[in-house]
C-alpha positions in Angstrom: 0.0 0.0 0.0 1.2 3.5 -0.8 2.5 5.5 2.2 0.0 8.3 1.5 -2.8 5.8 1.4 -1.7 4.1 4.6 -2.1 7.4 6.5 -5.7 7.8 5.2 -6.7 4.2 5.3 -9.1 2.9 8.0 -7.6 0.6 10.6 -9.7 -2.3 9.4 -8.2 -2.1 6.0 -4.7 -1.8 7.3 -5.3 -4.9 9.4 -6.7 -6.8 6.5 -3.7 -5.9 4.4 -1.3 -7.0 7.3 -3.1 -10.3 7.7 -3.0 -10.9 3.9 0.7 -10.2 3.9 1.2 -12.4 6.9 -0.7 -15.2 5.2 1.3 -14.9 2.1 4.6 -14.9 4.1 3.4 -18.1 5.9 2.5 -19.7 2.6 6.0 -18.8 1.2 7.7 -20.0 4.3 5.8 -23.4 4.2 6.8 -23.8 0.5 10.5 -23.1 1.2 10.5 -25.4 4.3 8.8 -28.2 2.2 11.4 -27.8 -0.6 14.1 -27.9 2.0 12.7 -31.0 3.6 12.4 -32.7 0.2 16.0 -31.8 -0.7 17.2 -33.2 2.7 15.1 -36.3 2.2 16.5 -37.0 -1.2 20.1 -36.5 0.0 19.4 -38.9 3.0 17.8 -41.5 0.8 20.9 -41.6 -1.4 23.2 -41.7 1.6 21.2 -44.5 3.2 21.3 -46.7 0.1 25.1 -46.2 -0.2 25.6 -46.9 3.5 23.3 -50.0 3.2 25.5 -51.4 0.4 28.7 -50.5 2.2 27.4 -52.1 5.4 26.3 -55.4 3.7 29.7 -55.7 1.9 31.6 -54.9 5.1 29.6 -57.5 7.2 30.5 -60.1 4.6 34.1 -59.1 4.4 34.4 -58.9 8.3 32.8 -62.3 8.8 35.2 -63.9 6.3 38.2 -62.1 7.9 37.0 -63.2 11.4 36.8 -66.8 10.3 40.2 -66.6 8.7 41.7 -65.1 11.8 40.2 -67.6 14.1 41.4 -70.5 11.9 44.9 -68.8 11.7 45.1 -68.5 15.5 44.2 -72.2 16.2 40.4 -72.4 15.8 39.4 -72.7 19.5 36.3 -71.3 21.1 38.3 -68.9 23.3 40.1 -67.4 20.2 36.7 -67.0 18.4 35.3 -65.3 21.5 38.3 -63.0 21.7 38.0 -62.1 17.9 34.2 -61.5 18.4 34.9 -59.2 21.4 37.4 -57.2 19.3 34.7 -56.7 16.7 32.2 -55.6 19.3 34.7 -52.9 20.5 35.2 -51.7 16.9 31.4 -51.7 16.4 30.8 -49.7 19.6 33.5 -47.0 18.6 31.9 -46.8 15.1 28.4 -46.3 16.5 29.6 -43.5 18.9 31.3 -41.8 15.9 28.2 -42.1 13.8 26.0 -40.7 16.5 28.3 -37.8 17.0 28.1 -37.1 13.3 24.3 -36.8 13.2 23.1 -33.2 12.4 22.4 -31.3 15.7 20.3 -28.5 14.3 18.3 -29.6 11.2 16.4 -27.1 9.1 18.6 -24.3 10.4 18.0 -22.1 7.2 14.2 -22.3 7.7 14.5 -21.6 11.3 16.6 -18.5 10.6 14.3 -17.2 8.0 11.2 -17.7 10.3 13.0 -15.8 13.1 13.8 -13.0 10.7 10.2 -12.9 9.4 8.8 -12.8 12.9 11.0 -9.9 13.9 9.9 -8.1 10.7 6.3 -8.7 11.5 6.8 -7.5 15.1 8.5 -4.3 13.8 5.7 -3.6 11.3 2.9 -4.1 13.8 4.6 -2.0 16.5 
């Protein structure tokens, strides 16, 4: 609305315009957030497939290496338990690293935009 018209406009019209602008802003933010979520979901799917293939291949390889190691060390139950325990330690360390690598603040760009938009709305309504 034109600045001259704003001064002469009734309060109800100004509120209607402000609500219309707020609705449009919310609609645009929802669209941007949806696009961001779709992008992250597609990236996560590609990563999950790659990690799935890698894990399957690694499990097969580790099982074969474990059998070879147990046989090379004498093939007793105690040796098999020791080798299995070593793999449990490695798996625990890898799980701890993987957990620490997870994103701590997802959707940060959307959160930042929403905070900025809310501040702008507060300033305009004040």
